[in-house]
C-alpha positions as CSV (number, residue, x, y, z in Angstrom):
1,M,-23.9,9.1,-13.7
2,T,-21.1,9.4,-16.2
3,R,-19.1,12.4,-17.3
4,S,-16.5,10.7,-19.6
5,D,-16.1,13.9,-21.6
6,R,-14.4,15.8,-18.7
7,S,-11.4,16.1,-18.2
8,P,5.7,3.6,-5.9
9,H,5.7,6.2,-8.8
10,G,9.1,7.9,-8.6
11,G,10.3,9.2,-12.0
12,K,11.4,12.6,-13.1
13,P,11.5,15.6,-10.6
14,P,8.1,17.3,-10.3
15,S,7.5,20.3,-12.5
16,G,4.6,22.4,-13.5
17,V,2.0,23.7,-11.1
18,A,-0.2,21.1,-9.5
19,R,-3.1,22.3,-7.3
20,I,-4.3,19.5,-4.9
21,A,-7.3,19.6,-2.6
22,V,-6.4,18.0,0.8
23,D,-9.1,16.7,3.2
24,L,-7.8,18.0,6.5
25,L,-10.2,15.8,8.5
26,G,-9.5,12.5,6.8
27,G,-7.7,9.8,8.7
28,D,-7.3,8.5,12.2
29,G,-4.7,11.1,13.2
30,A,-6.4,14.0,11.5
31,P,-5.9,16.9,11.4
32,A,-2.4,16.7,12.9
33,V,-1.0,14.1,10.5
34,V,-2.6,15.8,7.5
35,V,-1.0,19.1,8.5
36,D,2.3,17.4,8.8
37,G,1.9,15.7,5.4
38,A,0.9,18.9,3.8
39,L,4.0,20.7,5.1
40,R,6.2,17.9,3.9
41,A,4.7,17.9,0.5
42,C,5.1,21.7,0.1
43,S,8.7,21.5,1.2
44,A,9.5,18.7,-1.3
45,D,7.7,20.3,-4.3
46,P,8.1,24.1,-5.0
47,D,5.4,24.0,-7.7
48,L,2.8,22.4,-5.5
49,H,-0.2,24.4,-4.5
50,L,-2.6,23.1,-1.9
51,V,-6.3,23.8,-1.3
52,L,-6.8,22.9,2.3
53,V,-10.4,21.7,3.0
54,G,-11.3,21.7,6.7
55,P,-11.3,23.8,9.9
56,Q,-9.6,27.2,9.6
57,A,-7.5,26.5,12.7
58,A,-5.9,23.4,11.1
59,A,-5.3,25.2,7.9
60,D,-3.7,28.1,9.8
61,E,-1.2,25.6,11.2
62,V,0.0,24.8,7.7
63,I,0.1,28.4,6.6
64,G,1.8,29.6,9.8
65,A,4.6,27.0,9.4
66,L,5.4,28.0,5.8
67,A,7.9,30.6,4.8
68,V,6.2,33.9,4.0
69,H,6.9,33.6,0.3
70,D,5.3,30.1,0.2
71,R,2.0,31.0,1.8
72,E,0.6,32.2,-1.4
73,R,0.7,28.5,-2.5
74,V,-2.0,27.6,0.0
75,S,-5.7,28.5,-0.1
76,V,-8.4,27.4,2.3
77,I,-12.0,26.2,2.0
78,V,-13.5,26.1,5.5
79,V,-15.6,23.0,6.3
80,E,-16.1,21.9,9.8
81,S,-17.7,18.4,9.4
82,R,-16.5,15.1,8.2
83,I,-17.9,11.7,7.3
84,G,-16.6,9.3,9.9
85,M,-15.4,5.8,9.4
86,A,-18.6,4.4,11.1
87,D,-21.0,6.7,9.1
88,S,-22.8,5.4,6.0
89,P,-21.2,7.0,3.0
90,L,-24.3,6.8,0.8
91,R,-26.5,8.3,3.5
92,N,-24.2,11.1,4.3
93,I,-22.5,12.0,1.0
94,R,-25.0,14.7,0.1
95,R,-24.3,16.7,3.2
96,E,-21.5,19.2,3.6
97,S,-18.3,17.4,4.6
98,T,-14.6,17.8,3.9
99,V,-14.5,14.9,1.5
100,R,-17.4,16.1,-0.6
101,A,-16.1,19.7,-0.6
102,S,-12.8,18.3,-1.8
103,A,-14.4,16.6,-4.7
104,E,-16.5,19.7,-5.5
105,T,-13.3,21.7,-5.6
106,V,-11.9,19.4,-8.3
107,F,-15.1,19.5,-10.2
108,A,-15.2,23.3,-10.1
109,G,-11.6,23.5,-11.5
110,R,-10.2,25.0,-8.3
111,A,-8.0,22.0,-7.9
112,H,-6.4,19.4,-10.2
113,G,-6.9,16.5,-7.9
114,M,-7.8,15.5,-4.3
115,V,-6.4,13.4,-1.5
116,S,-8.2,12.0,1.5
117,A,-7.2,9.6,4.3
118,G,-10.8,9.4,5.6
119,S,-13.4,6.8,5.0
120,S,-12.6,5.2,1.6
121,G,-16.3,4.5,1.0
122,A,-17.0,8.2,1.5
123,A,-14.1,9.3,-0.8
124,V,-15.3,6.9,-3.5
125,A,-18.9,7.8,-3.1
126,A,-18.1,11.6,-3.2
127,S,-15.9,11.2,-6.2
128,A,-18.3,9.1,-8.2
129,H,-21.3,11.4,-7.3
130,V,-19.5,14.7,-7.9
131,L,-16.9,14.0,-10.6
132,G,-18.8,11.2,-12.3
133,R,-17.8,7.7,-13.4
134,L,-16.1,6.8,-16.7
135,G,-18.5,5.6,-19.4
136,G,-19.5,2.0,-18.8
137,V,-17.9,1.7,-15.3
138,R,-20.2,0.1,-12.8
139,R,-18.2,0.8,-9.7
140,P,-14.8,2.4,-9.4
141,G,-11.9,0.6,-7.7
142,L,-8.9,1.4,-5.7
143,A,-5.5,0.3,-7.1
144,A,-2.4,0.2,-4.9
145,A,1.2,-0.3,-6.2
146,L,3.1,-2.6,-3.9
147,P,6.9,-3.0,-3.9
148,T,8.3,-6.5,-4.6
149,P,11.8,-7.9,-5.3
150,H,10.7,-8.1,-9.0
151,G,9.2,-4.6,-9.3
152,P,5.9,-3.1,-8.4
153,V,2.7,-5.1,-8.4
154,L,-0.6,-3.3,-8.8
155,L,-3.3,-4.7,-6.6
156,A,-7.0,-3.9,-7.3
157,D,-9.5,-3.5,-5.8
158,V,-8.3,-2.8,-2.3
159,G,-11.4,-1.7,-0.6
160,V,-14.4,-0.6,-2.7
161,T,-16.2,-3.5,-4.3
162,L,-16.7,-5.8,-1.4
163,D,-19.3,-7.9,-3.2
164,A,-18.0,-7.6,-6.7
165,T,-19.7,-9.0,-9.8
166,M,-17.9,-10.6,-12.7
167,L,-18.3,-7.5,-14.8
168,E,-16.9,-5.3,-12.1
169,L,-13.8,-7.5,-11.7
170,V,-13.2,-7.6,-15.4
171,Q,-13.6,-3.8,-15.6
172,H,-11.0,-3.5,-12.8
173,A,-8.7,-5.6,-14.8
174,V,-9.1,-3.4,-17.9
175,L,-8.5,-0.2,-15.9
176,S,-5.6,-1.6,-14.0
177,A,-3.8,-3.0,-17.0
178,A,-4.1,0.5,-18.6
179,Y,-2.8,2.1,-15.4
180,A,0.1,-0.3,-15.2
181,R,1.1,0.6,-18.7
182,V,0.7,4.3,-18.4
183,A,1.7,5.1,-14.8
184,L,4.2,2.3,-14.0
185,G,5.7,2.0,-17.5
186,I,5.1,-1.7,-17.7
187,A,5.1,-2.9,-21.3
188,E,2.6,-5.7,-21.9
189,P,1.4,-5.9,-18.3
190,R,0.7,-9.4,-17.0
191,V,-2.7,-9.6,-15.3
192,G,-3.5,-12.3,-12.7
193,L,-6.6,-13.1,-10.8
194,L,-6.2,-13.8,-7.0
195,S,-7.5,-17.2,-6.0
196,I,-6.7,-20.1,-3.6
197,G,-4.5,-21.8,-6.0
198,S,-2.8,-21.1,-9.3
199,E,-4.1,-24.2,-11.1
200,P,-6.9,-23.6,-13.7
201,G,-10.3,-24.0,-12.2
202,K,-9.3,-23.2,-8.7
203,G,-11.5,-20.8,-6.7
204,D,-15.2,-20.1,-6.3
205,R,-17.8,-19.8,-9.1
206,L,-17.1,-16.1,-9.5
207,R,-13.3,-16.5,-9.9
208,R,-13.8,-19.3,-12.4
209,A,-16.2,-17.1,-14.5
210,V,-13.9,-14.1,-14.3
211,S,-10.9,-16.2,-15.3
212,I,-12.7,-17.4,-18.5
213,A,-13.8,-13.8,-19.3
214,L,-10.3,-12.4,-18.9
215,S,-8.9,-15.2,-21.1
216,D,-11.3,-14.1,-23.9
217,I,-10.8,-10.3,-24.1
218,P,-7.9,-8.2,-25.2
219,L,-6.5,-6.1,-22.4
220,P,-5.3,-2.5,-22.8
221,G,-1.6,-1.6,-23.2
222,D,-0.9,-5.0,-24.8
223,G,-1.7,-6.6,-21.5
224,R,-2.3,-10.3,-21.2
225,Y,-4.1,-12.5,-18.7
226,V,-1.7,-15.0,-17.1
227,G,-4.1,-16.9,-15.0
228,L,-4.7,-17.4,-11.3
229,V,-2.2,-16.3,-8.7
230,E,-2.0,-16.8,-4.9
231,G,-1.5,-14.4,-2.1
232,H,2.3,-15.0,-1.8
233,D,2.6,-14.1,-5.5
234,V,1.5,-10.5,-4.7
235,A,4.2,-9.9,-2.0
236,R,6.9,-11.8,-3.9
237,G,6.1,-10.5,-7.4
238,G,7.3,-12.1,-10.6
239,S,4.1,-13.9,-11.5
240,A,2.0,-10.9,-12.5
241,D,2.3,-7.2,-12.7
242,V,-1.4,-6.6,-11.9
243,V,-3.4,-8.7,-9.5
244,I,-7.2,-8.4,-9.5
245,T,-9.5,-9.3,-6.7
246,D,-12.6,-8.0,-4.8
247,G,-12.3,-5.2,-2.4
248,F,-12.8,-7.3,0.7
249,T,-10.1,-9.8,-0.1
250,G,-7.8,-7.1,-1.5
251,N,-8.1,-4.9,1.6
252,V,-7.4,-7.8,3.9
253,L,-4.3,-8.8,1.8
254,L,-3.1,-5.2,1.6
255,K,-3.3,-4.6,5.3
256,G,-1.5,-7.9,5.9
257,I,1.4,-6.9,3.7
258,E,1.4,-3.4,5.2
259,G,1.7,-5.0,8.7
260,A,4.7,-7.0,7.6
261,L,6.4,-4.0,6.1
262,R,5.5,-1.6,8.9
263,G,8.4,0.7,9.8
264,T,10.3,0.0,6.6
265,R,8.9,2.9,4.6
266,D,9.1,0.6,1.5
267,H,5.4,1.0,0.6
268,E,3.0,3.7,-0.2
269,A,-0.1,4.0,2.0
270,A,-2.0,5.5,-0.9
271,A,-4.2,4.1,-3.7
272,V,-5.5,5.6,-6.9
273,L,-9.2,5.6,-7.6
274,L,-9.7,4.1,-11.1
275,G,-13.0,4.6,-12.9
276,V,-13.9,8.2,-12.1
277,V,-13.4,11.3,-14.1
278,G,-10.6,13.0,-12.1
279,D,-7.4,12.5,-10.1
280,V,-8.3,11.0,-6.7
281,V,-5.9,9.5,-4.2
282,V,-7.1,7.7,-1.1
283,C,-4.6,7.2,1.7
284,H,-4.8,4.6,4.5
285,G,-6.8,5.7,7.5
286,A,-3.8,5.0,9.7
287,A,-1.6,7.1,7.4
288,T,1.3,9.1,8.9
289,G,2.5,12.5,7.8
290,P,5.0,11.0,5.3
291,D,2.2,8.8,3.9
292,I,0.0,11.9,3.4
293,A,2.9,13.6,1.7
294,D,3.3,10.6,-0.6
295,G,-0.4,10.7,-1.4
296,I,-0.2,14.4,-2.3
297,A,2.9,13.8,-4.5
298,L,1.0,10.9,-6.3
299,A,-2.0,13.1,-6.9
300,A,0.3,15.8,-8.3
301,R,2.0,13.3,-10.6
302,L,-1.4,12.1,-11.9
303,H,-2.2,15.6,-13.0
304,R,1.2,16.6,-14.4
305,D,1.6,13.4,-16.4
306,G,-2.0,13.3,-17.6
307,I,-2.2,9.7,-16.3
308,I,-6.0,9.3,-15.9
309,P,-6.8,10.8,-19.3
310,A,-4.3,8.4,-20.9
311,V,-5.7,5.4,-19.0
312,T,-9.2,6.4,-20.1
313,A,-8.1,6.6,-23.7
314,L,-6.6,3.1,-23.6
315,A,-9.6,1.6,-21.7
316,D,-12.6,3.5,-23.0
317,D,-13.7,1.4,-26.0
318,L,-13.4,-1.9,-24.1
319,L,-15.2,-0.6,-21.1
320,T,-18.1,0.5,-23.3
321,E,-18.2,-2.8,-25.1
322,L,-18.1,-4.8,-21.9
323,S,-21.0,-2.9,-20.4
324,S,-23.2,-3.0,-23.5
325,A,-25.9,-5.6,-24.1
326,G,-24.1,-8.9,-24.8
327,G,-20.8,-7.6,-23.7
328,L,-20.6,-10.4,-21.1
329,T,-23.2,-13.0,-21.7
330,I,-25.3,-15.1,-19.3
331,R,-23.3,-18.1,-20.3
332,D,-20.1,-16.3,-19.4
333,Q,-21.6,-15.5,-15.9
334,L,-22.2,-19.3,-15.5
335,G,-18.6,-19.9,-16.3
336,E,-19.2,-21.4,-19.7
337,R,-17.9,-20.2,-23.0
338,S,-20.5,-18.9,-25.5
């Protein structure tokens, strides 16, 4: 289904109303950490409005802790059930749950974006099913901005496409290059492909094919493919501004980096979902209150700055071309040039 006709980030102080749906039952520490994060976000951003999706009791904790004049900034959609980490997202996404209700709130126009720290598979499935995918996109991907001594590095995918195809990895590169240009302000973003070595030809058959494909296509935002990179290049930075990999490897690498940085508050435990029609932020399942607040702030910025529509405008034509017949040929898939 596509609905392409719908409508560490810092920067300027927030302004303009942003209404964000928050999944109160998402995350290992929910609802307590989500309540904490919602309160922190409201305190930091006077133009933030929240649509709390979950049990009334949890929502009342947020409302009761706010000053009387701030309570009008919060509304509630009562939903009692969640999709758990062990539940199958595809089997359960059609039933009533906090993550599905959050996506429906965005689709209905009651919120500008959504945040969930629950099952990333459920968040992605709900967003794709309810909001729709961008034209040509096979599977959306999660992109996380990681701090490095040389500036942020955008890592994608970090948890969705566990068994990615060549087309899906190339599409992630297209969307991520556009996002790096628009959201991170990186001119001519350098795009690398994660592999076991930086020398040409390193890696499995899939990586070799993707590397050839990325060498042959123009990337949005004047991006350019710089070749293969290794795991230490992601944490160290300097080699590439965007690093592309499958969701399995990306998630393992991300959690390793998070473990090394634990307690430093130098990273965001939130990722942007690229490839859907809407502003969706997925937080780490182990997110803390401050992490949830960061995720809400990121979702608000996506809306205020019109980031996803701008990314779509940069990437749309190339995504459509890649997904069309002949966009990536059988010979490309075999790792040969046509």
